[in-house]
C-alpha positions, 0 to 999 in steps of 0.5 A, spaced: 500 500 500 505 504 501 508 503 494 501 505 491 501 511 494 508 513 492 505 511 484 509 504 484 503 499 485 505 492 485 512 494 488 514 489 494 520 493 496 527 495 494 533 490 492 541 491 492 547 487 494 552 490 500 559 488 500 562 487 507 569 487 508 573 481 510 580 482 514 581 475 515 580 472 508 583 465 507 589 466 502 586 460 498 580 464 496 583 471 497 582 473 489 575 470 489 573 475 494 577 481 492 572 485 487 571 492 485 573 494 492 580 492 492 580 488 498 576 481 500 569 482 501 562 478 502 556 480 498 549 479 501 543 481 497 538 485 501 530 486 500 528 492 504 521 495 504 519 503 504 520 504 511 527 501 511 524 494 514 529 488 512 524 483 508 529 478 506 537 477 506 541 472 502 547 467 504 554 470 503 557 470 496 564 472 494 565 479 493 567 478 485 560 476 484 555 481 481 548 482 482 546 478 476 549 472 479 547 473 486 540 474 484 539 467 481 540 464 488 536 469 492 530 465 495 526 471 496 526 473 488 524 465 487 518 466 491 516 472 487 517 469 481 513 462 483 509 463 489 501 464 487 500 469 492 505 474 488 504 472 481 497 472 482 497 479 485 493 484 481 494 491 480 492 497 476 497 503 473 495 509 469 497 509 461 497 515 456 492 512 451 487 508 455 487 511 462 488 505 466 492 498 465 491 492 469 497 488 471 499 482 474 504 480 479 509 483 484 516 486 483 522 489 486 525 496 484 533 495 483 538 498 479 541 497 472 545 491 474 540 486 475 536 482 469 531 484 465 526 480 469 518 482 470 520 482 477 526 486 477 524 493 475 530 498 474 530 506 472 531 507 465 538 507 463 538 513 458 533 518 457 532 525 454 531 531 459 524 533 460 521 526 458 516 521 461 521 516 462 526 521 465 521 523 470 519 516 472 526 514 472 528 519 477 522 517 481 524 510 482 531 512 483 529 516 489 524 511 492 530 505 491 534 509 495 531 506 501 535 500 501 542 504 500 540 508 506 538 502 510 546 499 508 548 506 511 544 505 517 546 498 518 554 500 518 553 506 522 549 502 528 553 496 528 561 498 527 562 490 526 560 492 519 563 498 518 570 496 518 573 489 515 570 483 519 576 479 523 573 473 523 576 467 519 570 463 517 565 465 512 559 462 516 561 466 522 560 473 518 554 470 515 551 469 522 554 476 524 550 480 518 544 476 519 543 478 526 545 485 525 539 485 520 534 481 525 536 486 530 535 492 525 
């Protein structure tokens, strides 16, 4: 209902990946975990509501994995794609021609790094100034910032996430991150 009021009926939340630094990464997997950050990380995909409530968190993935790879293993996205509760959800949107169009199925809003699935709605990549596409993209980007803000809140609230975590095993870091999400 909140997303309907914001002009995004059918939206369930914002989705993105966050990287958590891993200071004690084992030497054998160091290169697998060192991605764009330049140091070893573990990535978690998180779904957040507009009120910044965490709805779902994946297991950890090596830092070199991108959003397109991680989303294939996300149970929340799988449920959104297959569960009749979500696939049969009906909603209406306004159009320029007919006025109203009926749609079926729910979706997450995401950035441009995800697959072009009907359950993953990113803003347009390239749009001209003053067009409907540009206004819509800015609107979606402003709402999608909920997930980015939630990452900032988590890292500010739980200092263990702000700096590189000093645990040796991946499972312990998963437990720490999941517990931080639960406490949030």
